[in-house]
N, C-alpha and C positions, 0 to 999 in steps of 0.2 A: 646853878639852879639850886636853891635851898629847898630841902624836902621837909614836909611835916613829919611828925613821928609816925603817924598811921595814915594810910591812904583812905580817902573817902570813897567807898565802893557802893555799887548798887546791891540790891538783894540778889542772892545766888539764884540760879547757877551762873558761874563764870569760871575762868581758867586762871591758874597760877603757874608761872614759870619760875622755878626755884633754882637760883644759880649760887652754888657754894664754891668758895675758892680759897686757896692759900697763895698769897702773893709771894713773888720772888723779891729779892732785895732791890732797892732803888726805884725811882719813879719812871724814868725813861719815857715820859710823855703820857703815863697812865692817867694822871689826874685830869688832864685836858681832854683825853679821849673819853673818860668816864662821864665828864660833864657834857660833852657833845652827844654821847649816846642817850643820856637822859633827855636832852632837848629834842633829839630826833625821835625817840620812842614816843614822847608825849604828843607828837604830831601825827602819829600813825593811826589810821582808822582801826577802831576796836580796842585801843589802849585805854585802860581804866585807871591805872595808878601804879605806884612803885613804893616799896619800903626797902631800906638798905642799912646795913650796919657792918662795920669792920673793927676788929679788935687791934690792940697795939701789937699783937703777935702776927698780924697780917692775915688772919682768918676772917673771911667775910661771907655774908649771905645777902643776896639781893633777890627780892621776890617782885616780879612784875605781874600785873593782872590784866587779863584780856577778855573780851567778849566771847571769843570763839577760837577754835583750833585754826580756822582759816586766817584769822588776824595774826596769830602766833607764827604761822607759816610765812605770811607776807613779811613780817618783821625779820624773820630769819633770812629771807632772800634779799633784804635791803643791802645795797652795795657797800655803803659805809659801815653797816653793822658787820658784814662779812669781813671787811678789812680789820675791824676791831677784834673780832673773834680770832682771826688768824694771827694777829700780832700778840694777842693774849696767850695763845697756845705756844708761840715761839719765845716770848720774853717776859710777860707779866705774871704768869701763874706757874707755881711749882706743880700744883694739881688743881683740878676743878671737876665739878659734876653739875649736870643740868637735869632737872626733873620737872615734868609737866603733870599737873594734877587738875582735875575738875573739882571746884569748890561747890559742895552741895548745901552746906550750912555755914553760917557765920554769925557770931555774936560777940559781944564785948561789954566793957563797962569802964568806968572812970570818968574823969572830967576833962 
């Protein structure tokens, strides 16, 4: 799934789940699982969009946007997502952090 640079989002308020991570060496199925998670998340009720970037050093940030905390909780409970999280903790990430925030204002510019 090819991602646009910026997610097309509704007017706030909405929620952002910010996932920061430092990858471990090697792929070990990571790319395929990341693609699957994007496809699966996009089909979840309340999903609004995603933005993601990863540097050559393996540090990455993925921000997924959601209509509500209930939608975030439902995504967290998805069985395939749970497997991906557990695998990530065991083998794909040296360290990671998840932060959930309510977006009150949003603005931007450019073409």
